[in-house]
C-alpha positions in Angstrom: 266.7 125.3 71.7 263.9 123.5 73.3 261.1 122.4 70.9 257.6 121.8 72.2 254.8 120.3 70.2 251.4 121.6 71.1 250.2 124.1 73.6 248.9 121.5 76.1 252.5 120.9 77.2 253.4 124.5 77.8 254.6 125.4 81.3 256.6 128.5 81.1 258.0 129.4 84.5 259.5 132.7 83.3 258.1 135.5 81.3 258.7 135.6 77.6 259.1 137.7 74.5 257.1 136.0 71.7 256.9 136.2 68.0 254.3 134.3 65.9 254.3 133.1 62.3 254.8 130.2 59.9 258.2 131.5 58.9 258.2 129.3 55.7 261.7 129.6 54.2 263.0 131.7 57.1 264.1 134.4 54.8 265.7 137.7 55.6 262.4 139.2 56.7 261.7 136.3 59.1 265.2 136.5 60.4 264.9 140.2 61.2 261.7 139.5 63.3 263.2 136.5 65.2 266.5 138.4 65.8 264.6 141.4 67.3 262.6 139.0 69.4 265.9 137.5 70.8 267.4 140.9 71.4 264.4 142.2 73.3 264.2 139.0 75.4 268.0 139.2 76.3 267.7 142.9 77.1 264.8 142.2 79.5 266.1 138.9 80.8 263.1 136.8 79.7 262.8 133.8 77.4 262.7 134.2 73.6 259.9 132.2 72.1 258.8 131.4 68.6 255.2 130.1 68.0 255.0 128.5 64.6 252.3 126.5 62.8 252.3 123.2 61.0 250.7 122.6 58.6 250.7 125.9 56.9 247.4 127.8 57.7 246.8 128.5 54.0 246.9 124.7 53.3 244.0 124.3 55.8 242.0 127.4 54.9 242.6 127.0 51.2 242.9 123.2 51.1 242.2 123.0 47.3 245.1 125.4 46.4 248.0 124.0 48.4 251.4 125.4 47.6 254.6 123.4 48.5 256.5 124.7 51.4 259.8 126.4 50.7 261.3 124.3 53.5 259.9 121.4 55.6 259.2 121.8 59.4 262.4 119.9 60.3 264.4 122.3 58.1 262.6 125.3 59.6 263.3 124.2 63.1 266.9 123.7 62.3 267.2 127.2 61.0 265.3 128.8 63.9 267.6 127.0 66.3 270.7 128.4 64.5 269.5 132.0 65.4 269.7 131.3 69.2 266.0 131.0 70.1 265.3 129.6 73.6 262.0 127.9 72.9 260.1 127.1 69.7 256.5 125.9 70.1 255.0 124.1 67.1 251.2 124.3 67.0 249.0 122.1 64.8 246.9 124.4 62.8 243.4 123.1 62.7 239.8 124.2 62.9 240.2 125.4 66.5 242.9 127.8 65.6 241.1 128.8 62.3 238.1 129.9 64.4 239.7 131.3 67.6 239.2 135.0 68.1 242.2 137.3 68.1 241.4 138.3 71.7 241.3 134.7 72.9 244.5 133.8 71.1 246.4 136.5 72.9 244.8 136.2 76.3 244.3 132.4 76.5 247.4 131.3 74.7 250.1 134.0 74.6 249.5 135.5 78.0 248.5 132.4 80.0 250.5 129.7 78.3 253.6 131.7 77.3 253.6 134.2 80.2 254.1 136.7 77.4 255.4 140.1 78.4 256.6 141.3 75.1 255.3 140.5 71.5 257.1 141.0 68.2 255.2 140.9 64.9 255.4 142.0 61.4 253.5 145.3 61.0 251.1 143.6 58.4 250.5 140.4 60.5 246.9 139.4 61.1 245.5 136.5 63.0 242.3 135.2 64.6 239.1 134.3 63.0 238.6 136.1 59.7 241.9 137.8 60.4 240.5 140.5 62.5 243.6 140.6 64.7 245.1 143.5 62.8 247.6 146.2 63.9 244.9 148.4 65.5 243.3 145.6 67.5 246.7 144.2 68.7 247.7 147.7 69.9 244.5 148.0 71.9 245.0 144.5 73.4 248.6 145.3 74.4 247.2 148.1 76.6 244.3 146.1 78.0 246.4 143.0 78.7 249.6 144.8 79.8 252.2 143.6 77.3 254.6 145.6 75.3 254.2 145.4 71.5 256.9 145.8 68.8 256.3 145.8 65.0 259.0 145.1 62.6 259.0 146.8 59.2 259.0 144.7 56.0 262.5 144.0 54.5 262.7 144.9 50.9 265.0 144.0 48.0 265.0 146.0 44.7 261.8 147.7 45.8 260.0 144.3 46.5 258.9 143.2 49.9 260.7 139.9 50.7 258.1 137.1 50.9 257.9 133.4 50.8 255.5 133.6 47.8 258.1 135.7 45.9 261.0 133.3 46.8 258.9 130.3 45.9 258.2 131.6 42.4 261.9 132.5 41.9 263.1 129.0 42.8 260.4 127.5 40.5 261.5 129.5 37.5 265.1 128.8 38.3 266.3 132.2 39.4 268.3 130.7 42.3 270.7 133.7 42.5 267.9 136.1 43.4 266.2 133.6 45.6 269.4 133.1 47.5 269.8 136.8 48.0 266.3 137.0 49.6 266.7 134.0 51.7 270.1 135.2 53.0 271.6 131.8 52.2 271.9 129.5 49.2 268.8 127.6 48.0 268.6 124.3 50.0 266.5 121.1 50.1 266.4 118.5 52.8 265.4 115.0 51.8 265.8 111.4 52.7 268.1 109.0 50.7 265.9 106.3 49.2 266.4 103.2 47.1 266.4 103.6 43.3 266.7 101.3 40.3 270.6 101.5 40.6 270.8 102.6 37.0 273.6 105.0 37.8 275.6 102.3 39.4 275.1 100.0 36.4 276.5 102.6 34.0 279.5 103.5 36.2 278.2 106.6 37.9 276.5 105.6 41.2 273.9 108.1 42.6 271.9 108.6 45.7 268.2 109.1 45.1 266.6 111.9 47.3 263.0 112.1 48.4 262.5 115.8 49.4 260.6 116.7 52.5 257.7 118.5 50.8 260.0 121.4 49.8 260.1 123.5 46.7 262.9 122.3 44.4 264.6 123.9 41.4 263.7 123.3 37.8 264.9 120.2 35.9 268.6 120.2 35.1 272.1 119.4 36.4 273.5 121.3 39.3 276.7 121.6 41.3 275.9 121.0 44.9 277.3 120.7 48.4 275.5 118.2 50.6 275.6 117.8 54.4 275.3 114.4 56.1 275.8 114.2 59.8 277.8 117.4 59.7 280.1 116.0 57.0 280.4 118.1 53.8 280.1 116.3 50.6 280.6 117.6 47.0 278.9 116.5 43.8 276.3 116.9 41.1 272.6 116.7 41.4 270.3 115.8 38.5 266.6 116.9 38.8 264.3 115.6 36.2 262.4 112.8 34.5 265.4 110.9 33.2 264.2 111.0 29.6 267.1 109.0 28.0 265.7 106.0 29.8 262.1 105.2 30.7 260.5 108.5 31.5 259.5 108.9 35.2 256.0 109.9 36.3 257.4 112.6 38.6 260.7 114.5 38.9 263.5 112.7 40.8 266.6 114.1 42.5 269.8 112.0 42.0 273.2 113.0 43.5 276.6 111.7 42.3 279.2 112.4 45.0 282.8 113.2 44.1 284.1 112.3 47.5 281.8 109.7 49.1 280.8 106.1 48.3 279.0 104.7 51.3 275.5 103.3 51.7 273.3 106.0 53.2 269.8 104.7 52.6 267.4 106.1 55.1 269.6 109.1 56.0 268.5 112.6 55.9 270.7 114.9 53.8 270.8 118.6 53.1 271.5 119.7 49.6 272.8 123.2 48.8 272.5 124.3 45.2 275.6 126.2 44.1 275.3 126.5 40.3 273.3 125.2 37.4 275.5 123.4 34.8 272.9 122.6 32.1 269.2 121.8 31.4 268.0 118.2 31.3 268.5 116.6 27.9 267.4 113.4 26.2 270.3 111.6 24.6 270.1 109.4 21.6 271.8 106.5 23.3 273.6 105.5 26.4 277.1 106.2 25.0 276.2 109.9 24.4 274.7 110.1 27.9 277.9 108.7 29.4 280.0 111.1 27.5 277.9 114.0 28.8 278.1 112.7 32.4 281.9 112.5 32.1 282.0 116.1 30.9 279.8 117.2 33.8 282.0 115.5 36.4 285.1 117.0 34.9 283.5 120.4 35.1 282.5 119.8 38.7 286.1 118.7 39.7 287.4 122.0 38.1 284.7 124.0 40.0 285.7 122.4 43.4 289.4 122.2 42.6 289.0 118.5 43.3 
């Protein structure tokens, strides 16, 4: 997949089938729209193109009430690429895009820049200044500007429309099983390995400290995880919390103890897949009791992974 940042660099030589959205989380609903875009593009022998925004428009329009992204832009692009899209264009959402009319967005950007012949949208999608670009207006513009328009129905689960907002709340409350069902994959976090105080190494259980890329993370506790580093699969446990047995942190930290890896990976990006929660975070009376619990956690992890 070719990734282009900004519309100024667009130079489509062929016609395209386009879909537009933030696609935060790339859940089952998002996947259905993108897969439909790819299918229509291949059927008509045109390029499949995704236009996505960064930062999230809501964080610009409602700057005082920002919500963390389900996944970072880098994570989003990786998942879009896995679906087989030809081109993904990342547009910086700013005051220009906040105030552009729906008509100009379609005519000046999608038609002129993307050479759009087909447009695929969620049936409730709105865009343009004051969100006047609704289903009715888009239908009219498709006739006036001569492009074919397709709407994708909402995907539901247990009667609820699958949405990033719903999945975000499920992850925050610890319902990873239901969140995974709506995502169509396990709950994941991508982060960078950073230096810590090496307390884990000092007590005999070395850990990698993870700085997540502005992604929603599960509640405090100990989890069984898979991790992926440069296409290598690693197994281990992740602790999310404030480390209350020692000096309490000001913010939550993610620490990983690997069962099958011991190399220095500072500065590397890593993808963490949450498989199962073992227990809640707990404050222990002393280091000996903490070490005993960590030993039990590791033994449980080894049984789980048949390690």
